[in-house]
C-alpha positions in Angstrom: 21.5 -15.8 -16.0 21.1 -15.4 -19.4 23.6 -17.9 -20.4 22.2 -20.3 -17.9 18.1 -19.9 -19.0 18.3 -17.6 -21.9 16.1 -14.8 -22.7 16.7 -11.0 -23.8 19.8 -9.3 -22.3 18.6 -5.8 -22.7 15.8 -4.2 -20.9 13.8 -5.0 -17.4 11.6 -7.8 -18.9 13.5 -11.2 -20.1 11.0 -14.1 -21.3 13.3 -16.9 -21.8 12.3 -19.4 -24.6 10.7 -22.6 -23.5 10.5 -21.4 -20.1 7.2 -20.9 -17.7 9.0 -18.1 -16.2 9.3 -14.2 -16.9 12.5 -12.5 -14.9 11.9 -8.7 -14.6 14.9 -7.1 -13.4 13.9 -3.5 -10.8 17.7 -1.4 -10.1 16.1 1.3 -7.5 19.1 3.8 -7.5 19.3 3.6 -11.5 15.9 4.2 -11.8 15.5 7.2 -9.4 17.9 8.7 -11.7 15.1 9.1 -14.5 12.5 9.6 -11.9 11.2 6.2 -12.0 11.5 5.7 -8.3 8.0 7.8 -7.5 6.7 5.2 -9.9 8.2 1.9 -8.4 8.0 0.2 -5.1 6.0 -1.7 -2.1 2.6 -0.1 -1.7 1.1 -0.2 1.6 -1.3 -3.0 0.8 2.0 -5.3 -0.2 1.3 -5.0 -3.8 4.4 -4.0 -6.0 4.3 -1.3 -8.6 6.6 -2.1 -11.5 7.4 0.3 -14.3 7.2 -1.5 -18.0 10.1 -1.4 -20.3 10.9 1.2 -23.4 13.5 4.4 -22.5 12.0 6.9 -24.9 8.4 7.6 -26.5 5.1 6.1 -25.1 5.2 2.4 -24.0 3.1 0.0 -25.8 2.0 -3.3 -24.7 4.8 -4.9 -27.4 7.6 -7.7 -26.3 8.0 -8.0 -22.8 5.4 -5.6 -21.6 3.1 -7.8 -23.3 4.3 -10.6 -22.2 4.1 -9.2 -18.2 0.4 -8.1 -18.9 -0.5 -11.5 -19.9 1.3 -13.8 -17.7 -1.2 -15.3 -15.7 -3.4 -15.6 -19.1 -0.4 -17.8 -20.3 0.3 -19.4 -16.9 3.7 -17.9 -16.2 5.4 -17.0 -13.1 6.8 -13.7 -12.6 10.3 -14.2 -11.0 11.5 -10.3 -9.6 15.6 -9.8 -9.2 17.0 -6.6 -7.7 19.6 -5.6 -9.3 22.9 -3.8 -8.6 25.3 -3.0 -11.8 25.8 -6.7 -12.8 24.9 -8.6 -9.8 21.3 -9.7 -9.4 19.4 -10.8 -6.3 16.3 -12.9 -6.2 13.4 -11.5 -4.5 10.8 -14.0 -5.3 7.7 -15.1 -7.5 4.8 -12.7 -8.2 1.7 -12.7 -9.8 -0.5 -9.8 -11.6 -3.2 -8.1 -9.5 -6.3 -6.9 -10.3 -6.3 -4.5 -11.9 -3.0 -5.6 -14.1 -1.7 -2.2 -14.8 -2.4 1.4 -15.4 -1.1 4.4 -17.6 0.8 7.2 -15.8 2.7 10.0 -17.1 6.3 9.2 -16.4 9.3 10.6 -17.8 11.5 8.9 -20.5 15.8 8.4 -20.4 15.9 12.3 -21.1 13.4 13.3 -18.9 10.3 14.0 -21.1 7.1 13.0 -20.1 5.5 10.3 -22.1 2.9 7.6 -21.0 3.8 4.7 -19.3 2.9 1.5 -17.9 2.8 0.3 -14.3 2.3 -2.9 -13.3 0.5 -3.8 -10.0 2.3 -7.1 -9.1 1.8 -9.2 -6.0 4.1 -11.4 -4.4 3.0 -15.6 -3.9 6.1 -16.4 -2.4 9.0 -13.6 -1.9 11.2 -12.2 0.2 9.3 -8.5 0.1 11.8 -6.9 2.7 14.1 -6.1 -0.3 12.1 -4.1 -2.1 12.2 -0.2 -1.7 9.1 1.7 -0.5 6.6 2.8 -3.1 8.3 6.3 -4.4 11.6 5.7 -2.9 13.8 4.0 -0.2 13.1 4.6 3.3 16.6 5.2 4.3 18.1 4.0 8.1 15.8 2.3 10.6 16.1 5.2 12.4 14.0 7.4 9.9 10.7 7.5 11.9 11.6 9.2 15.3 8.6 8.0 17.8 9.8 10.1 20.4 9.9 13.4 18.9 6.2 15.1 18.4 3.1 13.3 16.9 2.7 14.6 13.5 0.1 17.2 13.1 -3.5 15.5 12.1 -6.0 17.7 9.8 -9.2 17.0 9.1 -9.9 15.3 5.9 -12.0 17.3 3.1 -14.7 15.9 1.9 -17.2 18.5 0.4 -15.3 17.6 -3.2 -14.6 13.6 -2.7 -15.4 12.0 -5.9 -15.6 8.3 -4.9 -12.8 5.8 -6.3 -14.0 3.9 -9.3 -13.8 0.3 -9.7 -10.5 0.5 -11.9 -8.9 2.7 -9.2 -5.0 2.3 -9.2 -3.5 -0.1 -7.1 -2.8 1.0 -3.7 -4.9 3.6 -3.7 -7.5 3.8 -0.9 -11.0 3.3 -1.7 -12.7 5.7 0.4 -15.6 8.1 -0.4 -17.4 11.3 1.2 -19.2 9.2 3.8 -15.8 7.8 5.4 -13.9 11.1 5.0 -16.9 13.2 7.1 -17.0 10.3 9.4 -13.3 10.8 10.6 -13.7 14.4 10.3 -16.7 14.4 12.6 -14.7 12.0 15.3 -11.5 14.4 15.2 -13.7 17.1 16.0 -15.3 15.1 19.2 -12.4 13.9 20.1 -11.0 17.8 20.4 -14.5 18.0 22.3 -13.1 15.6 25.0 -10.1 17.3 25.4 -8.2 14.2 22.8 -5.9 15.7 20.1 -6.1 13.1 16.4 -2.4 12.7 15.3 -1.0 11.3 12.3 1.3 7.8 13.1 3.2 6.9 9.8 4.7 3.3 10.8 7.2 1.4 9.4 6.7 -2.1 8.2 10.0 -3.5 6.6 10.9 -1.2 3.8 7.1 0.1 3.6 4.8 2.9 5.4 1.8 2.0 7.0 -0.5 4.6 8.4 -3.3 4.2 10.2 -6.6 6.7 9.9 -5.9 8.2 13.1 -3.9 8.2 16.3 -5.1 9.2 19.7 -1.8 9.5 21.9 -3.5 10.2 25.1 -5.4 6.7 24.9 -3.3 4.8 22.5 -6.1 4.5 20.2 -4.9 3.5 16.6 -8.2 3.6 14.5 -8.9 2.7 11.2 -12.3 4.0 9.7 -15.1 2.4 7.4 -18.1 4.1 5.6 -20.0 1.0 6.3 -21.2 -1.9 8.9 -21.2 -4.1 6.4 -19.3 -7.6 6.9 -16.8 -7.1 4.5 -15.9 -3.5 5.3 -15.9 -5.1 9.3 -13.8 -7.7 8.4 -11.2 -5.7 6.4 -10.8 -3.1 9.2 -10.0 -5.8 11.6 -7.4 -7.2 9.9 -6.4 -3.9 9.2 -6.1 -2.4 12.5 -4.6 -5.5 14.1 -1.7 -5.0 11.5 -1.1 -1.3 12.6 -1.6 -2.2 16.6 1.4 -5.0 15.7 3.8 -3.0 13.7 3.5 -0.1 16.5 3.9 -2.4 19.3 7.2 -3.4 17.3 8.0 0.1 17.8 7.8 0.4 21.5 4.7 2.0 21.2 1.4 1.5 23.5 -1.4 0.5 20.7 -5.0 -0.3 21.3 -6.6 -0.9 18.0 -9.8 0.7 17.7 -12.8 0.5 14.6 -14.6 3.2 14.1 -18.2 2.6 12.0 -20.8 5.0 11.1 -23.6 2.5 12.9 -23.3 -0.4 15.0 -22.5 -4.2 13.0 -24.2 -7.4 13.8 -23.5 -9.0 17.0 -21.4 -11.5 16.1 -19.0 -9.3 14.5 -19.0 -7.3 17.7 -18.2 -10.4 20.0 -14.8 -11.0 17.1 -13.7 -7.4 17.8 -14.0 -7.9 21.5 -12.4 -11.1 21.5 -9.4 -9.9 19.8 -9.0 -6.7 21.9 -10.7 -4.1 19.5 -12.3 -1.2 20.8 -15.4 -0.5 18.5 -16.3 3.2 18.2 -19.9 3.9 16.4 -21.9 7.5 15.9 -24.6 8.0 17.7 -26.9 11.3 17.3 -25.2 13.3 19.3 -21.3 12.6 19.3 -19.6 8.8 19.5 -19.7 5.7 21.8 -17.4 4.1 22.8 -16.9 0.2 23.8 -13.9 -1.4 24.8 -13.5 -5.1 24.9 
């Protein structure tokens, strides 16, 4: 590749002269030896977390790191390759997300802590199934045994929740005290109805995704939102349909459910009804279930 296109042959980021492409390389197996697998991989939202270059000392925005940071401004396309030894498999084209990066404490090649640059990359045309999940590979397809006892669910703590800031790290779930409290109250209400909220991690390609709650007695896959605002409801619709689709592919019965603190606009309720989503809203003495 370097003979054909040029670019630096050392490090994980290559900037061939005269090209509108930046080549970046990831070797999950090799990176795991240095602890990079804890900071790299495909996140639930589909973004890819990628560690900057520089084996020792704080990583800085020079050479490849600077080029990757500025690629959108410079009109460059990121070309990601997964490597093993001297072989490289092309994954696809990426661009930078928002925020472009975050600074994390990561190990250097000797295991010493230092400041590292973690880039937030978004696929444009890519085979993301070739990438490992965030935090490391998932192993064989049989990793999740859906026939086993469902994982226990505990009410989220919300007394000391800090509402996420605008520069929250990519992939972090933007939740608030209101949303946590709503989930906790709903979980307690379910138990008074003789139902048992559970956790349900789902395998989607090479990544794990997980709804806010699973109610096995009703096959409810629940996504909660803190607001009835259109943007929040539209996001919930897309998320819960995705969860239900993945669960059905795994052989599970799945009824998509959206949990809200109040009643959304009528046209949004009509939309949920049309696509088969059950709406559950909080009322004064509990929760009201509106099936499609």
